[in-house]
N, C-alpha and C positions, 0 to 999 in steps of 0.2 A: 713147930719148927719147919721151915721150908727148906727142902733138900733138892739140890740139882739145878737151882736157878741162880746163876751167878749174878752178883750185883755189879753192874757196870756204871761207873761214873763217867758221864759224858763231858769231855773237855772242850770248851769253846774253841772255835777256829783261831781266834786272835789271842788266846791265853798266853801262848809262848811269847808272842810279840809284846803283850802287855807286861809280862814279867821282865822282859829285856829292857823295855823303854819306860813302861808304866805311864802314868799320867804326871809323873814328877818331872818338872822342868830341869832339875839338876841332872837327872839321868839322861835326858835328851842332850844336854850340853856335853856331858861326859862322852856320849856316843857320837857326837858330831865329828865332822871331818876336820882336818888341820886348818884349812882356810876359814871355815866357819868359826872355829875356836879363835883364830887370830882376829877376825872381825869383831867377835864378842869382846875380846880383850881390849881392842881399840875403843869400842863403845863404852866399856866399863871405865876406862881412863877418862873419856869425855864426860861421862856422867859424874864421876867422883869429883873432878875439877869443877864442873858446873855447880854441883851442890855446895862445894866449899865456897865458891864465889857468891852464890845465892845467900848462904848463911852470913858471910862476911859483910856483904852489902846490906842485908837486912838489919844487922846490928848497927852498921854505920849510919844508915838513913834514919833509924829510930832515934839514935843519939843526936844526930844532926837536927832532926825535927824538934826534939825536946829543948835542945840548947838554943835553937833559933827562936822558938816561942818565948823563952826566958829573956833572950837578948832584946828582942823587939819590944817586949813589955817594959824593960828597963829603958830602952831608947826613947819610947814614946812618953814615958812618965817623966824622964829627966833629960833636959836638953844641955846639961853640963857635960861637954865632951870628955873632960878629964875624969869625971866620975864614971861615965859610961866606959871609958877605956879601962879603968881599974876593975870594973865589974866584968869586962869581957876577957880579961887575961887568962882565966882558966877555961874558957870555952874553946876547946881544940877541935871540935867536930862541926860547929856551926859555920856554914860557908858565909853567911851574912856577918857573923861576928869576926871572922878572919878578914873579910872585906873591909869592915870598919877599922880593924887594927892596922891594915895596910894603908888605908886612906889617912888615918890619924897620924901615923908615923911620917908619912910624906908631908902632911900639912905642918907638923911640928918641925920637920927639917927645913921647910921653906920659910917658916916664921923665924927660925934661928938665923938663917942666912940674912933675912931682912934686918934683924936686930944686931947684926955684926957691926964692928967699928967702922968698916969701910962704908957701909950703908949710912951710918950716922954722919960720917964726914961729908958724904955727898948731899945729905939733907941740909947740913949746916951751910955748906958753900952755896947751895941753891937758894937758901933763905936770905943770904946777904946780897943777892942781886938787886937790881933796880925794881921799878914798879911792876915788872912782869914776874916777880918772885911767886906771887900767889898762883898765877896762871901756870907757871912752870911746875910748881908743887902739885897742882891739880893734875897736870898731864902725867907727872911721874907716878902719882898715886893710881891713876887709871891704868897706866901701863903695868905697874906692879900688881894691881888687882887682877888684871886679865892674865898675867903670867902665872900667878898662883892658881887661878881657876883652871887654866889650860894644863898645867903640870899635874894638878890634883886629879883632873878628869882622866888624863892619860894613865896615871898610876892606878886609879880605880878600874879602868878598862882592862889593864894588864892583870890586875888581881882577879877581876871577874872571869877572865878567860882561864886563868890558872885554877881557880876554884871549880869551874865547869869541867876542866880536864881531870881534876882529881875525882870528881863525882862520877865521871864516865869511865874511869879506869877499870879495866877488866870486863866491861860490859860487851866489848866486841867479841870476847870469847863465847859469851852466851849466845850472841847472834850467830856466830860461826857454828856453834853446836846445834842450834835450832835449824840451821839451813843445810848442814852437811850430814848429820847423823842418820836421818831417814834414808839418804842415798847410800851411805855406808852399809846400813842394815839391808837395804835392797840388794846391794852387791853380794852380800853374804848369802841372801836367799837365792839369788840367781845361780850363784856358784853351787850351792847345795842341791838345787834342782837339776843342774847339769850333771852333777855327780850321781844323782839318783837315776837319771835316764841312762847314764853310761852303765850303771850297774844292771839296769833292765836289759840293755843290749847284750852285756856279757853273759847274763844268766839265761837269756832267751825267754824270759817270763815277764808278764805284765800284770801279775796279780796284785791285789791290794796289799798283801803282806810284804811284797817287795818294794812297792812304791811309797807306801805311807810312812815308814820310818825316816827315809831320807827327806821327804817333803816336810814332815813335822819338825825335823832338826833345822831345815833351811828356814822355815817360817819364824823360828826363834830369833834369828838375826833381825828380821823386820820388826818384830815386837820390841826387841832391845833398842833398835834405832829410834822407834817412836817413844819409848819410855825415857830415853835420854833427851829427845828433842822437845817434848811437850812442856816439861817443867822449865827448860831453858827459855822457851819462847814466852811463856806466861810471865816468868820473872823479868825478862828483858823489857817487855811492854810495861809492866808495873813500875820498874825502876826508871824507865824513860819518862813516864808521867811524873814521877816524884822529882826527877831532875828538872823537868820543865817548870814545876812549881818553885823549886829553889832558884832557878834563873829569874823567874818573874819577881820573886822577893828581892833578889840582888839588884835587879834593874830599878825597882821602885825605891829601894834603899839608897842607891847611888844618886838618884835625882834629889831625894830628900836631904841627903848628906851634903851635897853641893849647895843646895839652897840654904841650909843652916850655916855653912861656912861663909857664904856670901852675905847673908843677912846679919849674923852676929859678930863676925870677926873681921870683916872687910869694910862694910858700909859704916860701921860704928867707929872707925879709926879716924 
């Protein structure tokens, strides 16, 4: 038994600071200043909304891709527009499918206008004219043909723009998040460092124990800003590439659809 030698446990210099702040990020946030907490709250809102948009868009584009592949398979296998229209009725996510439905509806409307009684009367009266009747009929057919193609092309262009706008909806928020959140986090960091140096000035001490807590709290804001920005930028670039692919498919489909209308329903009349 050893008598008279007290056992002294040496406490590290930073032990008290480590107990107060630890290496736990939650503790750093709890001990942060009001402005840093406000900045972190703003960044949290940006991050939550961004992740909600990312999840929503991911589901939307996944369904759109699957439905577009199915629709194009049906479209290339069967050139019967009525059958294709019936097959595309339940495709609510495919931009190409919605483009086809808009084009088919416009073509059906124009065809009904042409088949109206007034149109038939004009055809009958022109057929009773003199030897120029066949020439007049040909001119009327050419004019009608061009009018249908022009109207249909305008309708498809409007629908193309509408589908592109739907695909791009809410992506601007991801771009805003990627561009602004690092600066918001940097603002919180700068504010936290300013507060730390002010505390140094008031205490008249520049030891590590005084400086480190404030700076570590301040750097949390920068880390949070980057954590919000990086997924938003990656998702924005990925979704933009997918939208470019959908646009290319819609442009190709528009040209092919107009070609089918002209070849099967106008030239054969």
